C-alpha positions in Angstrom: 36.2 11.7 10.0 34.6 9.5 12.6 32.2 11.2 15.0 32.4 10.4 18.7 29.3 10.8 20.8 29.5 9.5 24.4 26.7 8.0 26.4 23.6 10.3 26.6 21.6 10.6 29.8 18.5 12.6 30.5 18.0 14.7 33.6 16.7 11.7 35.5 19.9 9.8 34.9 18.2 7.5 32.3 20.3 6.4 29.3 18.9 7.4 26.0 19.4 4.8 23.2 20.5 6.2 19.9 21.9 5.2 16.5 24.2 7.5 14.5 24.2 7.4 10.7 27.4 9.2 9.5 27.6 10.9 6.2 30.5 10.0 4.0 31.7 13.5 3.6 32.9 15.7 6.4 30.1 18.1 7.6 28.8 19.7 10.8 25.2 19.3 9.6 23.2 16.8 11.7 19.6 15.8 11.7 18.1 14.5 15.0 15.0 12.3 14.5 12.4 11.7 17.2 9.5 9.2 17.1 5.9 9.2 18.0 3.9 7.8 21.0 4.4 4.1 21.5 7.2 4.2 18.9 11.0 4.0 19.1 14.1 4.9 17.0 13.8 1.6 15.0 10.5 2.3 13.3 10.9 1.8 9.6 10.1 5.4 8.6 12.6 6.7 11.1 15.4 4.3 9.9 14.6 5.1 6.3 14.8 8.9 6.9 18.1 8.6 8.7 19.6 6.5 5.8 18.2 9.0 3.2 19.7 12.0 4.9 23.1 10.4 5.5 23.2 9.5 1.8 22.6 13.2 1.0 25.6 14.2 3.1 24.1 15.1 6.4 24.7 13.1 9.6 21.6 11.7 11.2 20.9 10.6 14.8 17.8 8.7 15.6 16.9 8.1 19.3 14.3 6.6 21.5 12.7 8.9 24.1 13.1 7.6 27.7 10.7 4.7 28.5 10.6 3.7 24.9 12.5 1.1 22.9 15.7 0.2 24.8 16.1 3.6 26.4 16.0 3.6 30.1 13.0 4.8 32.1 9.3 3.9 32.6 6.8 4.1 29.8 4.2 5.4 32.3 6.4 8.5 32.8 6.4 9.3 29.1 4.8 12.6 28.1 5.5 15.5 25.8 7.0 17.6 28.6 9.5 14.9 29.5 10.4 14.3 25.9 11.2 18.0 25.4 13.7 17.6 28.2 15.1 14.4 26.6 15.6 16.2 23.4 17.4 19.0 25.2 19.8 16.4 26.6 20.4 15.0 23.1 21.2 18.6 21.9 23.6 19.0 24.8 25.6 16.0 23.6 25.8 17.5 20.0 27.7 20.7 20.7 29.5 21.9 17.6 27.0 20.6 15.1 24.4 22.6 13.2 21.2 20.8 14.2 18.0 20.1 12.4 15.2 18.2 14.0 12.6 15.9 12.5 9.7 14.6 14.7 7.0 12.1 13.8 3.6 12.4 15.3 3.9 13.2 19.0 7.6 13.8 18.3 6.5 16.5 16.0 4.7 18.3 18.8 7.9 17.9 20.9 9.8 19.6 18.0 7.5 22.6 17.8 7.6 23.3 21.5 11.4 22.8 21.7 12.3 24.8 18.6 10.1 27.7 19.7 12.4 28.1 22.8 15.8 26.6 21.8 17.9 28.4 19.2 20.1 25.4 18.8 17.6 23.9 16.4 18.2 25.6 13.0 15.6 23.7 10.9 12.4 21.9 11.8 10.6 19.0 10.0 7.2 17.8 11.2 6.2 14.3 9.9 2.5 13.9 10.4 3.1 16.1 13.4 0.6 16.2 16.2 -0.7 19.7 16.9 -3.9 19.4 18.9 -2.7 17.2 21.8 -5.7 17.2 24.0 -8.0 16.4 21.1 -5.7 13.5 20.1 -5.7 12.0 23.5 -9.4 12.2 23.9 -10.0 10.8 20.4 -7.6 7.9 20.7 -7.7 7.0 24.4 -10.8 8.7 25.8 -12.5 5.4 26.4 -9.7 4.1 28.6 -9.2 4.8 32.3 -5.8 6.4 33.0 -3.5 4.2 35.1 -5.8 1.2 34.3 -6.1 1.0 30.5 -3.6 0.7 27.7 -2.9 2.5 24.4 -4.3 0.9 21.3 -4.8 -2.5 23.1 -1.0 -2.8 23.6 -0.3 -4.2 27.0 3.3 -2.9 26.8 2.0 0.7 26.6 -0.1 1.4 29.7 -2.1 4.7 29.6 -0.9 6.9 32.4 -2.6 9.9 34.1 0.8 11.6 33.6 0.4 11.3 29.9 -3.2 12.3 29.7 -2.8 15.3 32.1 0.2 16.6 30.1 -1.7 16.3 26.8 -4.6 18.3 28.3 -2.4 20.9 29.8 -0.6 21.5 26.5 -3.9 21.3 24.6 -2.4 22.5 21.3 1.0 23.7 20.0 -0.5 26.4 17.8 0.5 29.3 20.1 4.1 28.2 20.0 4.0 27.8 16.2 4.3 31.6 15.7 7.5 31.5 17.8 9.3 29.1 15.5 11.7 31.4 13.7 13.6 28.8 11.5 12.8 27.1 8.2 10.0 24.6 8.8 8.8 21.7 6.6 5.5 19.9 7.4 5.0 16.6 5.6 1.6 14.9 6.0 -0.3 12.0 4.5 -3.7 12.9 3.1 -5.1 9.5 4.3 -3.7 9.9 7.9 -6.4 8.7 10.3 -4.3 9.0 13.4 -3.2 12.6 13.2 -5.4 14.2 10.6 -4.0 16.5 7.9 -6.0 19.3 9.4 -3.5 19.4 12.3 -0.8 20.5 9.8 -3.2 22.8 8.0 -4.1 24.5 11.3 -0.6 25.0 12.5 0.4 26.4 9.1 -1.9 29.4 9.6 0.1 30.3 12.8 3.6 29.6 11.4 6.0 32.3 10.2 7.8 32.1 6.8 9.7 30.2 5.6 7.2 27.3 6.1 6.0 24.7 3.7 3.3 22.0 3.9 4.0 19.0 1.6 1.0 16.6 1.2 1.4 13.1 0.1 -1.7 11.6 -1.6 -2.6 8.2 -0.4 -0.2 8.2 2.5 -1.1 7.0 6.0 0.2 8.0 9.4 3.5 6.1 9.1 4.1 6.8 5.4 3.8 3.1 4.6 4.6 1.7 1.2 5.7 4.0 -1.6 5.1 7.0 0.7 8.2 6.2 2.6 10.5 7.0 -0.3 8.5 10.2 -1.2 8.7 11.4 2.4 12.4 10.7 2.7 13.3 12.3 -0.6 11.3 15.4 0.1 12.9 15.8 3.6 16.5 15.1 2.3 16.1 17.4 -0.6 14.7 20.2 1.6 17.5 19.9 4.1 20.2 20.1 1.3 18.5 22.9 -0.8 
């Protein structure tokens, strides 16, 4: 059975680009996958996860938040709060499916905050999920001037005061972690030098069961190399267990 999902727009009228991976068998299970800051739906780890899940019999939809990839919108408007709204619009378009959400890095913070307040998400996966947002912003971009500098020397990713202020206002997602009342899998690379493993360890102490932290030895922030397969297999097996 072929799935039909029409054009998806956010509340600002910006088109959200997505790619759907259909499972061969008929199912109402669907995994939505969100990327991290400066990323998009076509990052290798995102594509690999979508393929792995579809092969296991669950549909997967990977999308780019507004202002990223080929989704409409301005990158300078990107922030967690807006991405939570974008995710809500994706969920609106998927009525009738049983939804799980997997978020990488900043997309992980989006997932915690959305899942804590939206019962449509039935399972949550955090992939190197960002927890302490203000600390991250200060650590990675504190030497740049908002609205003048750029992120990680990437001229296509200007650092905005909207982003920095939102990160500071959220500060950390640990208060919302205790409100996540669905099965939750955290996957984190031990060698992650962008979002440290401690973020997942910290949020774990606030989370309610059932929750699991799966650590991958030698893995970096984007699960490069052999860690990609390990991450994908763990996530797909967990979703189908």
